[in-house]
Each structure stands twice: as C-alpha cells, then as structure tokens.
N, C-alpha and C positions, 0 to 999 in steps of 0.2 A: 504494500500500500504506500503510495507516494505521500510526501509531506503535505502537499496541497489537498489531497483526498482526505487525509486524516483531519486536517484543519476544518474542512467543510463538514465532515461527519460530527466533529465535536461542536461546531457552531450550530448544526442542526439539532443535536441533542439539547444544547443550551436553550434554543428557542422553544423546543417542546416542553422542557422543564419549566421555563419561565411562564409560558402560556397557561400551564395547568394551575399555577399558583396565583397568577394575576387575575384569573377569572373567578376566583373565590369571592363570596360576598364581602362587601365593604366592612360589615360588622366584624368579620373574622380578622381582617387586616387591622382594624382599630384595637381589637382585643390583643393582637400580637404586639402592637406598639406599646400598649399599657403593660403587658407582661415584660417586655424588654426594659422599660423604664424601671419597673419594680425590681427586676432581677439584677440589674446593674448595681443597685444599691444594697442587695441582700448579702451583706458580708457577715452579719453577726453569727448566724448558726454555724458557718464554716469554721470560725475561730473561737466558738463559745467554750469548747472544752479547755482550750489553752487559757482563755480569759478567767474561767472559774478556778482551774487547778493552779495556775501560776500567778496571774495578776492579782487575784483575790486571795490566793493561798489556801484554798479549800481542798486541794488534793485531787488526784485522778479519779479515785473511786467516787467521791461526792460529785465530781463533774459528770460522771456517767449517770448518777441518780438524777441530777438536774435535767439532763437531756431526756431521761426516762419520764420525768414529770411533764416535760414539754410534750413528749409523745402522747401521754395520757390526755392532755388538753387537746391535742390534734385529733385523737380518736373521737372524743365527744364533739369536736368541731365539725368533723366530716358528717357525723350522724345528724347533728342539729342543722348544719348548713344545707345538707341535701333536702331535709324535710322542709325547712323554711323557704328555700329557693323554689320548690315546687308549689308551696302554699302562698307565700307573699309575692313571689316573682323574683327573677334573677337580679334585677337592678337594685332594688332596696337592700337585698342581702349583701351584694357586692360593696355597696357604699358603707354599710354598717361595719363590715369586716375590715375593709382597707383603711378607713379613717380611724375606726376604733383600735385596730391593731397597731397603727402608727403611733397613736397616743400612748398605748400601753407599753410599747418598746422604749419610749422616753422614760417611763417610770422604772422599767427594768434597769436602765443604765444608772439610776441613782440608788439602787438597792445593793448593799454589799454584804449584809449579814446572811449567813448560810440559809436558814429555813425560810425567811421572808423572800430571799432570792428565788428559791425553788417555787414558792407560791406565785410569785410574780411571773415567772416563766410559764407556769401552768396557765394563768389567765391570759397571758400574751398569745400563747398558741391557740387557746380556745377562741379568741376573737380573730386572730390573723388567718387561721387556716380555714375558716368558714367560707372564704371566697372560692376555694378550689372547685368544689362540685358545681357551684353556680357558673363559674367561667367555662367549665367543660360543657355544661348543659347549654350555654349560649352557643357554643360552637356546633353542638349537635342540632340545636333548634334551627339554625339557618343553613345547614348543609344537608346533602342527601347521602344515602348509603354509599353511592359511588364516589362522592367527593370527600367523605369523612376521613379516609386515610391521609389525603393531602392536607385537609384542614388541620387535623391533629398534628401532622408532621410539621406544618408551618408554625403552629403554636409551640411545639416542642423546640423548634429551631430558635424562635424568639427568646424563649426561656433560657436556652443554653448560650445564645449569643451574649446575653447579659451575664451569664455565668462565666464565660470566657474572659470577660472584662473585670468581673468582680474580685477574684482572688488577688491579682497583683495590686489592684487599687486598695483592697482591704489591708494587704500586707504593708503598703506604703502608709496608710492611715494609722495603723497600729504603732508604727515606729515613731509617730508624732503624738497621737492622742487616742486612747480607747473611746473617749467621749465622742470624738468625730465619727467613729465607726457606727455607734448607735444612732447618732443624730442624722447622718446621711441615709442610713437604712430606713429610718422612720419617714424621712422626707420622700424617698422614692416610693414607699408604700402609699403615702397620701397622694402623690402625683398620679399613680395608677387610678386611685379613686376619682381624681379630677377628670381623667380621660373618660371614665364611666359616666360621670355626672354630665359632662358636656356633649358627649357624642354617641353613647350607646342607649338605644331605646329598650323597652321591655320586649323580650323575645319568647316568653312562655307560650306554648301552644294554646290557641284559642279553644274554649270549651266546645265550640261547634265541631271541631275536628274529631271529637269522640265518635261521632256517627260513622266516620270513615275508618276508624281504627278499632279492630276487634278487641284489642287489649283494654280499651276504655270501659268495657263492661265491668272491669275491676277498678273501682274508684281509688282505692288506696288513700283515703282522705285522713286517716288517723295513723299514728305510729304503729298501733297493734295490727291494723289491716295491712300496712306495708310489710311488716315483719312476716305475716302469714304468707304473703305472696313471695317474698324473697327466700324464706326458709323452705318453701316448696320448689324453688328453682335450683335443682341439684347441679345443673350445668354451671350456673353462676357460682355456687358455693365451692365447687371443685376448682374453678378458675381462680376464685379468691384465695384458696389455699396455696395454689401455685404462686400467686403474686406475693403473698405473705412471706413464704420461704425465700423467694428470689430477693425480695426487698430487704429482708433481714441481713443478707449478705451485702447487697448493694450499698446500704447505708453505712457499712463499715468504712467505705472509702472516704466518708466525710465526718466520721465520728472517731473511730479508733486509728485510722491511717495517719492523721496528724500526730497522734501520740507515738505511734510506732516509728514514724520517721524521725521524730525528735530523739528517740532512744538511739537511733542510728547516726545521729549527729547532724541531721538536716535542720536548717533554720526555718522560721515562719515564712520568710521571703522566698526561700527555695521551694518550700511546699506550695506556696501560692503560685509560683511560676510554673511548676510541673503539673499541678492539678488543672491548670487552665488549658492544658493539652486536651482534656476531655471536652471542654467547650469548643475549642478550635476545630477538632475533628468533626464534631456534630455540625458546626456551621458549614464546613466544607463538604460533608458527605451526606447529611440528612436528606435534603431534597432530591439529589440524584438517586440515592439508594431507594427511596420510596417510589420514585417514578419507574426505575428499572425493575423493581420487584413487584409491581402492582398486579401482575398476572400470576405470580407464584403462589403456591399453597401457603396459607397462613401458618400451618403446622410446621412446614419445613423452615420457614423464616424464624419462627419462635425457637425451634430446637437448635438451629445453627447459632442463633444469638445466645442461647443458654450455654452451649458448648464453649463458645469464645469467651464468655464471661467466666466460666469455670476455670479455663486455662489461665486467663488473665489474673484473676484473684489468687489462684494457686501460686503463680510466679512471684507475687508480692513478698512471699517468705524469703526470697533471694534478692531483695531489692536494696542491698547495701550499696550497690553501684547504680549511678544515675541512669545508665543505659538500660539496665534490667527494669528499673522503675518505669521508664518511658515505654518499653515494650509491654509491660503489664497493663498500664493505663490505656494504651492504644488498643489492646485486645478486648478488654472488657467494655471499652467505649464503643467499638464496632458492634459488639453484641447488643449493647444498649440501643444503638442506632437502628438495628434491624427490628427490635421489638417495640420501639417507642410508638409508632403510629398504629400498630396492630392491636395492642392491648385495649386502648379506649374504644377503638372501633368495634372490637368484639363485645365490650360491655354495652355499647349502644345497640348492638344486634340483639342482645338479650333483654334489654330494658323496655317495658311498656312506655309509650310516648309520654304519658303524663307522670311517669316516675323516673324520668331521665336523671334528674339531679340526685334523687335518692339512691339509685343504682350507682351513679358516679361517685356519690359520697361514700358509699360502702366500698367501692373499688379503691378509692383513695384512702380509705381507712386502713387498708393493708399497709400503706406507707407509714401511717401514724402508729399502728400497732408494731410495725417493725422497728420504729425508733424506741417505743416504750420497752420492747423486749430486747432489741438488738443492742441498744446503747449500754445498759448495765451488763448484759451477757458478754458483749465484745470486750468491755473493760475487764471483766473478771477473767476471761480466757486469756487475754493478752498479759494480764498480771501474773497468772499462775502457770500458763503453758507456753507463753512467748509467741513470737510470730509464726513459727511452724505450726503450732496448734490452731491458731486463729485462721490463718490463710489456707492451710491444708483442709481444715474442717469446712471452710467456706466453699471450696471447690467441690467437695463431696456433697454438700447440701444443695448446691445448684444443680448438680447432675440428677440427684434424687427428685428435686422439684420438677425438673423437665419431664419426668415420667408421668406426672399428673396430667399433662396436656394430651397424651395420646388417646385416652378414651373419649375425649371431647370432639374429635375431628369431625366425624360424620354428623353428629347432632348439631354442632354449631354451623356447619355448612348449610344444613336444612333451615335453620333459623335465620341465617343470613339471606337466603332466598326469600323467605317470608317478609323480612324487613324491607327488601327492595320493592316487593309488591305493594306494601303499605305506603312507601314513599311515593310510588307512582299514583296510588289512589288519592293521597293527600295533595299531591301536586295537581292532579286533575280537578280536585274540588276547589283549590285556591284559584285556578285559572277560570 
C-alpha cells in the first residue's frame, strides 16, 4: 500500500468517525462539555489517601476507612439519585447534586479531625454522586439503541479527557497548597451545574410514551415496586455482579496504587504524570475503537477487555521500573476502552424506559460498593501481603468475573433486539 493510499484511507476513517459523533444530539454534546469541565477539576479523590494519611497524619489504614465511608455515601447516592431522577426529573436532581456537592467539598477541606472528616466525606459523596445516574439517563433519553454506544463513548471520552489533564495539575497544586486543590475541585463541580442550568432542558420521557412501551405497564413508582422489578431481573443482577468484581479491582488503580508507588519511591508528581497515560490513551483510542468494533459481538469485546485488564493489573506487582508501570497502565487502559461504551448500553437494553435512571443508578452503585469494599480491602492486603498479593489477586479476580458474562450472551442479544423495536415505535409516535 502506497503512502498516499494509506493517507487517504486514514482520512476516510477520520471522516467516518467524526460524522458519527457530530450527528449526536446537541444535548449529549453539552453534557460532555459539562463533564469535561467537572472532571478537569476533580483532583481530590485521586490524592485523598495521601492527603489523609500524610498531610493530616491519620495513617494509611484510616485513609482506607475514609475512602470506604465515601463509598458508602456513593452507594446511597446512586440509589437515591436514580429514584429521584426518574420521579423529579433529571435537571432538578443534577442541579441539587452538583451545586450541593461543590459546597460540601469546601466544608471537607476545613475539617481535619479524624471522625468528623470521615463524616464529612460521607455527606460529600452522598450529595456529589447523585448526579451520575441522572446524567447517564439524559444520554439514554435523547439517543437510540443504535447510537447509544457512540453517545456513551463520547461521554466517557469527555470524562477521561478531563482526567488526563487533572493529575498533573493536581500534583502541581499540591506542591503549593492543598486548599487550592479542594477549592478548584469545588468550582469545577459548580460550573458543570451552571452548564445544566443554562443549556440542558428536562429530558425525562413523557408519560404518553407509556402506551408505546410494553415495559410501562410496570409503573415502578415506589422504591419497593422498583426493587421487585429489579430483583426479578436475573440478567441484570448477574451483570451487576460482574461489574462489582471488575470495579473492585479497577478502583485499586486510584486508591491503593498511589500508596504502592510511594513505597517504591515514586513521588506524587511522578504518579500524577504516569497515571495521566490512562486518560491520554482513552482520548486517542476511545472513539476509533468504538467505531471499528461496532459490528463485533459485545461478549467478545467484554472478554478481551477483561483479559487485558487482568494482565495489566497483574504486571503492576513488577512495577519498580517506570517502563513496566507504563506497560501495565497501557494494558488495563485498553481493556477499559473496549468495555466502556458496552456496559451502559447493555444496562439501557435491560432497563424499562421509565426506570432508566434507577437501573443506571444501580449499575453505578457497583462502583460505589467497590470503593466501600475495595478501599479498606486493598489497604489491608497491601499492608499484610504486599504488592504481589494485591496485584496477583486482582488478576485472578478479573478472570473469574469475566466468566459471569458468558451465560448472558444469548439472553441479552434477544433483549437488545426488543429495545431496538421499542425505539422504532417511540420514534414513530414522536414523529
């Protein structure tokens, strides 16, 4: 193949990829802008274990418990946020969460005593994390079954573009003032709320759509009714278990990895620089990978992603050299890229239209539970069994979790076809 032919082919692929994402609804683009602003300033959680254990002097074990308390708040936030986003509407819940969470973070920055700090982190997470199911429901509300992988991929890219910029900026701020770290994080959260207030309308599906959607015969208007529906959805529960096990390992990259690297002699600035590779790779590869793999089986994509993550996290045990650490982060990042748009798309395949935020809230609760369980568990394993125990065990757990996906394949393919038919019916009714 000549150089000119290769250049033309690459340009053609670029136009195809760009067109797919440009034609997404304007609301999705605005949500991505808001997520980018919010994430650029989200430094605190990344450096929180170091702040609590070293800056405040409370030790590594107590830092793990604080992150666990934050995770408990996130668990309740995803449940409450999903319920309220379906009942109140997406917009009201987003504003409450983003503006309230920003104010609460400023309070956290002023608390230094051990147990009041843990309580403040709990309430911060309770407020700040409620926005997640609502924002994902907005994306699902304004997209179709065909365009959802692209929509969630673009949202994931925006989130991680901010993440690529956040760690080195956070490391720079820490060298000057921990207060600046908290203040700028709070400001970015409130700015996302301003984007919602100025530009995002309410997107919750109209009640009239229920006549076009067979799932609407199940109103799910109370928490108990919702739980009856969800606990009867065995496909979703099995998928949730997979996500929980996977996320327990994934969260170690941002909770125990900083502590592990400190033990190996890496500085906060070096950690901030190398972990931003995760965001850089996502920025470069996320949209092309989603476009190239859109015809592939979701099961193959998920299993390959899981295998790459297992190898990558396993290699972290040998990361005394920067080159090994770079390879490790690169491998589990590519695995994350493969899985990122598939997971929320599968959740929306399983969710009744009027329970989108609740299903998404429960899906995202797997992240919160993984923090609540994974933070103290990772700290204990690192303390008593070292890096070999932590990262070797992480690789085994990822492989075992991947096995939970295999029984879901045919059933979720069938449900995906039903979701596409419902989208066509709703689209015809709207026109």
